[in-house]
N, C-alpha and C positions, 0 to 999 in steps of 0.2 A: 523643444522636442525631446521626449524621453530617449535615453540611449540604451535602456535595459528593458527587455520584454520577457514576460513569463507567459507561456502558452499553456493554459490549464489553471483553473481557479479552484481546484479541490484542495485537500489538506496538504498535499505535497507542494503545490504552488504557494499556498499560504505560508508554510514554514520557510520557503525560500524568500518570500517577500519580507517576513519578519526578520530573517537573518540579514538581509540587505539593509533594512532600516536600522537594525541594532548597530551595524558597523558604519553608520554615518551617511549612507546614501539617501538623499532626500526623496520624499514621496513623489515629487513631480519629475524625477528622473526615471521612474518606473511605470510601466503600464502592464496590466494583467488582462489577457484575453480569455474570457470564460462565458459560456452561455447563461450562467446564473451566478448571482453575487455571493450566495451563502457558501463558504468554503467547506462546510460540513454536510451539505445537502445530500450528496450521494452516500457518504458514509452513514449518515443518520438513517436513511432509508434501509440500508442493509442491516444495520444494528437492530432497528425496530422489527425487521422481518424475522430475524432469528432470536428475538427477545433477549438480546445481549444486555447484561446488567453491569459487568465490570470489564475493565481493560485487561489485556493479557499480561502486561507488565507496566511498571512505572514509566519506562522509557517510551512506551507507546501510549502513555496516558496524558500527554500534553503536547502542545505545538510550540512551546518556547524554543528559541534557537539553540539553547544549551540544555544538556541533559539535567544539570543541577543548577539551581534548585528546582525541583518539580512540584507536583501537587502534594507530595508527602509533607514538605516543609510548610506549605500553606495550611494543610489540615492540622498539622501539629500546632501551629500558631492559633488556629481557630479553636481547637479543642483544649489548648494549653496542656498538651500531653506529648510525651516522647514516643508514644506507641507507634504512630505512623513512621517516625524516623527509624526506629528499631526494625520495623517490618521492611523498610526500604533497604537498610543495610543488609538484611538477609534475603533480599530479592523476593520478598513476599508481600509487597505493597501493591495492591491492584485498585487504582482509582475507579470510582463508579462511572458509568457512562454519563449520568446526569452531571457529575462534577466536571468531566472532560468537556462536555458540550457547553456548559456554563463558562468554562475557561476560554473556549474558542470564541464565544460571543464577547467576552471582555476584551480579548486581544484584538478582535475584529474592530470593535468600537474605538479602542485606544490608538490603533495604528493607522487610521485613515484608509483602511483597505477598500471600503466601498467607493471612495472617490477615485481609486486607481483602476477599478474594474471596468472594462469595455465589453459590452454584451455582444460578443462575436465568436464564431467558431473558425479558427484558422485552417485553411485547406492546403496551403503550400508554403514551404520555407525555401527560399532561393538564395544561394550564396552570391553576393555581389562584392564589388571592391569595398573593403573596409567594414563589411557587416553582412546582414541578412535581411532580405525583403520578405515581409509577411503579407501575403495577398496584396491588397491595395492599401494596407494600413500604414506603410512606411518602412524605412530601413533602420535597423538597430545594430549597434556594435556588439551587444551581448544578448544572447537568447537562450533561455532555458525552456526545454520542452518537458512539461509535466502533464501529459495527456491522460494518465491513469489507465485503468483496465479497459480493454476494447469491448468487452461484452461478456455475458454469462455463458458458461460452458454447459452443454447437455450431451451426455453419452449418445452415440449413434443408435444404440439399441432401444432407446426409449423415445426417440423423436416421433412426434405424431401421436403419442399415447395420451389420451384425454385425461388420464389420472395424474399426469406429471405437472409439478410446479417446482420452481427453483427455490432453494433455501433463502435466497436473498430477495425473493418476491413476497408480497403480503400473502399470508395463508393461515388457515386454521388446521386442525388435525382430525383425520378420519378415525374410524374404529381400529383399522389396521393400517400401519404406515410402513412403507419400505423406504429406508434412507440410503441413498447411494453416495458413497464417499467415506473417507477415513480421517479427515482433518478436524480442525476446531469447529467449523460450521456443522459438520456431521455429528460430532460428539454433543454439541449444544442442542441439535435437533433431537437426538436420542432422549436427552433429559427433558426437553420441552414436551415431546409427544408422550413420554411416560407420565409426566406430571398432568397431562390432559386426559389420562386414562386409556391411552391407546396401547395396542400391542405393536411392538417395534421390531422390524426385521432389518438388520444391517447388511448391506451388500457392498463389498469392497474387494479390490483386486489384491490387496496386501494387508497384512496385519498393521494396525495403527502404530506410528512412531510416537513415543511419549517423551516430550521434552518441554521445559518451561518456556522457551522462546521459539520463534519461528525457525531460526537458524541457530545451530550450536554456538554457544558463547565464544569459543576460541576463534571463530572466523569473524568476530566483531572486534577483535583486538588488533593493535597495530602489527604485531608479529604474525598473527593468523592471516591478516589481509596481505601482508608482504608475501607469504608463501602462496596465497591464492593468486596474486598478481603475477607470480613467476610462471604460472602454468600457461601453456599455449593452447590454442584452438580446441582440439578434441578433448584434451585432458581437462581443461577448465569446464567445458560443456558437460562432460560426464560427472564431474564433481558437483556442478550446479544441480543436476538432476537428483543427485543423492541428498544434497543439502536442503533442497526445496520440496522434498517428499512431504505429503500431508502429515501433520502432527497435531497433537493436543497435549495439554499439560498433564503430568502425573498428579495423583492426589485422590483421596477418599471420595470426594464429591463426584468425581468422574467415574470412579470404580463402581459406585453404587448402581449406576445405570446398567453396567455389564452383569451385575448379580441379580437383577430383577427377573422374576419368573416370566415377565411379559416381554423380555428382550431375548432375541436370538440372532444368529447370523447365517446367511446363505450366500452361495456363490453367484446367484443371478436373481434378477427381478422376478417376483412371483405374482400371485393373484391378489395382492394387497389392495385395499380400497384406494390408497393414495401412494404416489411415488414422489418423494422429495429428493431432488438432485442437489446434494451439498458438494458439488464438483467444481466450485470456484469459477474461474474466468478463462476466456479464450487466451491461449498463449502464443506469443510470437508477434513480431512487428507487422507481419502481413495482415493481421486482423485490424490494424489501426491505419486508416487511409492516409493520414498525414505522414506517418513514419514510413509506410510502404512507398509513398511517392518520393519522400526524401531519399530513401535508399536507391530507388530506381534512377532518379534524375542525377544523383551525385555519385553513383556507382560505389556505395559504401560497402565495406567489408562486413560480412555477417557469418555467423556460425550457428547452425541448428535453430534458426529462427530468431537469434539475438543479434543486435547490432554491436559490433566490436567497439569498445570504448577504451580510452586511456584510464589509468587508475583514478584520475580526478573526475571521472564521468563525462569528459569532453569527447566530442567526435574529432579524432586526431587530424584527419585530412582536411577538415573545415575550420580548424581552430589555429590561430597564429598569434603573433604579438599584438595585433590590432583588433581581433575579433574573437568571440567565443560562441561556440554552439555546444551546449551541454544537455544531457538527458537526466531526468530524475524519475523516481517511482519505478514501477515494474520494468520499464524499458531500460533501466540502468543496472540491471542485475549482473551484467558482465563486469562492472566495476565494483559493485558492492552486493554480496549475495542477498542481504536483507533490505534491498533498495525499496521494496514496496511497503515498508513499515515507516513509522515516524522517525525512528532512529536512522533509517536509511535516507529519509528526506533531509535530515540534518547534515548527513555526510555530503550529499550532493550540494546542498545549499551553501555550506561553508566553503567548499571548493569553488563554487560559482561566484560567491560574493568576493572572494579573494581576488579573482581575476577582474571583476568589475571595479574593484577599488584601485587596482595597480595598473590598469590599462585604459 
């Protein structure tokens, strides 16, 4: 009987599985509950919808349990060139989406992932003596919840508008396109629509934040995380809102869209032929039925829609010397601001595998 369960078979759950295997936990000790076996399925659909061609950073460009060596090393070997390595040192290496997906397939095949996936959607996690019961699937000493994003977010003011499509849904581009949002998906859609010959109107509540990574680099360091973890309740929640503001990278390729005569910005949705909502995902544990039920049944502490976690991404009141309940992905931002990135997936995975190995 497996003693470790991962609930969620997307990229975050996949990284956790690879971390467990890398540290010597046998495949038959792990079970993954997921409606579909392909760990990149949801990510691939969203990337195809926005015509994404490159990853935002090298750290988000592979699913290996460690940041180094990444795809830059592999490409350098293949090309027999130090170019990718130099770009990596300067934080300017961006793997292609095709290279990323090919690497996922290689890792999936090499790691016996498909043999460990059970086609099921878990509806309830119940704390019992020495572990956690997952529906009728059994009891496990260590459980990682990596349920991903709860659903696509649409602004209230455009609900029911027949012109509306979400950026992460398949779509083409009309003659005039209104793009709602100010993050990377929105900036990508500006470029896509302009390339398709459309006139683009950007609608956003604030001016875009320009930074290379989703979260400022200092908060990804040990010192930055220590200062983040010292913050209590409201202070941490306020900082998270600031850190997680929509952003996209600086650079000439992005600036060219803003300079186009076919690009303009307005404060509200106008009479454009098409409205593309580049507004990301629903936020807060309440939008995830599994997490909402977990909070209600076990009276977990929450702040502003986030489950309060220990610095190692565990649920403090349900984790002890014999059992572990941890969160990964967007639900774990209380422990790691960039939890919904692959870098964040590694953070949660390493803390989880350490407990699985030592308990």
